[in-house]
TORNU-761857 format. One line per 5 residues: their letters; for each residue x, y, z of N, C-alpha, C. Coordinates in Angstrom, 2 decimals. Example, Ala and Ser with C-alpha at 12.3 -4.5 7.8 and 13.67 -1.06 7.14 Angstrom:
AS	13.19/-5.69/7.80/12.30/-4.50/7.80/13.20/-3.30/7.80; 12.85/-2.25/7.08/13.67/-1.06/7.14/12.90/0.03/7.87 $
end
This chain:
XXXXX	-17.58/22.05/114.12/-16.07/22.27/113.86/-15.27/22.92/115.11; -14.06/22.15/115.25/-13.20/22.86/116.29/-12.26/23.92/115.50; -12.26/25.22/116.42/-11.23/26.25/115.55/-9.85/25.70/115.84; -9.32/25.65/114.97/-7.86/25.26/114.85/-6.99/26.45/114.65; -5.69/26.40/115.27/-4.84/27.62/115.10/-3.47/26.83/114.36 $
XXXXX	-2.99/27.87/113.54/-1.83/27.54/112.75/-0.65/27.96/113.72; 0.41/27.39/113.16/1.58/27.62/114.09/1.98/29.23/114.48; 1.48/30.39/113.84/1.60/31.51/114.38/0.65/32.08/115.19; -0.68/31.26/115.41/-1.92/31.38/116.10/-2.86/31.78/115.16; -2.78/31.85/113.72/-3.67/32.41/112.97/-5.01/31.20/113.01 $
XXXXX	-6.00/32.08/113.01/-7.18/31.18/112.63/-7.47/30.07/111.61; -7.65/28.79/111.42/-7.62/27.81/110.11/-8.92/27.10/110.48; -9.98/28.15/109.57/-11.29/27.48/109.89/-11.51/25.98/109.11; -10.54/25.75/108.21/-11.05/24.35/107.52/-10.18/23.33/108.61; -9.11/23.83/109.24/-8.04/22.72/110.04/-7.24/22.17/108.99 $
XXXXX	-6.83/22.81/107.73/-6.01/22.25/106.67/-4.80/21.94/107.54; -4.13/22.94/108.22/-2.64/22.79/108.83/-2.73/21.55/109.45; -3.70/21.12/110.55/-3.83/19.85/111.29/-3.86/18.73/110.34; -4.60/19.05/109.38/-4.76/17.70/108.04/-3.40/17.27/107.51; -2.77/18.52/107.07/-1.51/18.61/106.38/-0.29/17.70/107.35 $
XXXXX	-0.48/18.12/108.58/0.43/17.43/109.56/0.23/16.19/109.61; -0.98/15.84/109.83/-1.20/14.57/109.87/-0.73/13.32/108.90; -0.96/14.25/107.47/-0.73/13.44/106.10/0.84/13.44/106.21; 1.66/14.41/106.90/3.13/14.35/106.81/3.84/13.30/107.73; 3.21/13.55/108.59/3.55/12.56/109.83/3.05/11.28/109.55 $
XXXXX	2.49/10.79/108.62/2.03/9.62/108.76/2.99/8.69/108.18; 3.19/7.56/108.67/4.20/6.47/108.28/3.79/5.50/106.92; 4.59/5.34/106.06/4.06/4.86/104.88/3.44/3.51/105.36; 2.27/3.06/104.74/1.46/1.76/104.88/2.25/0.51/104.46; 2.91/0.70/103.36/3.02/-0.47/102.32/4.49/-0.68/102.45 $
XXXXX	5.02/-1.97/103.05/6.58/-2.26/103.13/7.30/-1.99/101.83; 8.37/-1.77/101.92/9.35/-1.73/100.54/9.33/-2.91/100.04; 9.31/-2.91/98.72/9.52/-3.91/97.84/10.78/-3.90/97.16; 11.61/-5.19/97.06/12.96/-5.24/96.36/12.35/-5.74/94.79; 12.68/-4.93/94.00/12.45/-5.28/92.49/13.40/-6.04/91.96 $
XXXXX	13.06/-7.11/91.20/14.01/-8.22/90.64/14.52/-7.61/89.18; 15.90/-7.91/88.99/16.42/-7.11/87.79/15.70/-7.42/86.47; 14.89/-8.48/86.22/13.90/-8.72/85.20/12.59/-7.73/85.23; 12.21/-7.64/86.41/11.24/-6.56/86.45/11.31/-5.14/86.29; 12.54/-4.78/86.63/13.12/-3.33/86.54/13.59/-2.98/85.16 $
XXXXX	14.18/-4.17/84.44/14.74/-3.92/83.31/13.44/-4.25/82.22; 12.29/-4.30/82.32/11.53/-4.13/81.24/10.98/-2.99/80.75; 10.56/-2.27/81.85/10.04/-0.85/81.45/11.19/-0.16/80.57; 12.25/-0.26/81.44/13.54/0.30/80.88/13.90/0.32/79.43; 13.77/-1.12/79.14/13.93/-1.50/77.73/13.00/-0.98/76.93 $
XXXXX	11.77/-0.97/77.10/10.63/-0.39/76.40/11.14/1.24/76.03; 11.40/1.79/77.10/11.72/3.06/76.82/12.80/3.22/76.07; 13.71/2.66/76.32/14.95/2.64/75.40/14.53/2.69/73.69; 13.83/1.54/73.77/13.23/1.09/72.41/12.38/2.08/71.66; 11.56/2.78/72.62/10.64/4.06/72.14/11.70/5.15/71.78 $
XXXXX	12.66/5.49/72.55/13.35/6.62/72.41/14.13/6.39/70.73; 14.85/5.12/70.69/15.19/4.78/69.34/14.45/4.92/68.28; 13.16/4.59/68.30/12.14/4.46/67.49/11.81/5.81/67.01; 11.70/6.81/67.97/11.54/8.18/67.83/12.35/8.69/66.78; 13.97/8.47/67.29/14.99/9.20/67.09/14.94/8.66/65.25 $
XXXXX	14.85/7.42/64.92/14.82/6.74/63.53/13.65/7.47/62.74; 12.57/7.80/63.25/11.44/8.32/62.59/11.79/9.83/62.36; 12.34/10.47/63.31/12.78/11.94/62.96/13.74/12.10/61.83; 14.76/11.16/61.87/15.99/11.13/60.90/15.30/10.80/59.59; 14.36/9.84/59.30/13.82/9.34/58.25/13.02/10.41/57.58 $
XXXXX	12.29/11.47/58.42/11.67/12.46/57.86/12.55/13.80/57.48; 13.29/13.96/58.31/14.61/15.01/57.99/14.98/14.55/56.64; 15.82/13.35/56.51/16.21/12.59/55.20/15.07/13.08/54.07; 13.98/12.74/54.24/13.22/13.11/53.01/12.66/14.41/52.82; 12.85/15.18/53.82/12.65/16.48/53.65/13.65/17.15/52.97 $
XX	14.80/16.78/53.05/16.08/17.39/52.43/16.46/16.91/51.27; 15.87/15.75/50.94/16.15/14.94/49.69/15.65/15.57/48.63 $
end
């Protein structure tokens, strides 16, 4: 294993500085995809419905607790 040195000349036995720099400098391998409106709307609608359902359940429990 080669002895690698960090930016200040510190000994780096694992070579993690070099590996980190290679990871950071690496260009993305996948092309950027454009999301269609229906594909991006699906998860968002599900999230909104989930939040509304949680609010309704919490309101029902609070109403029953205070009744």
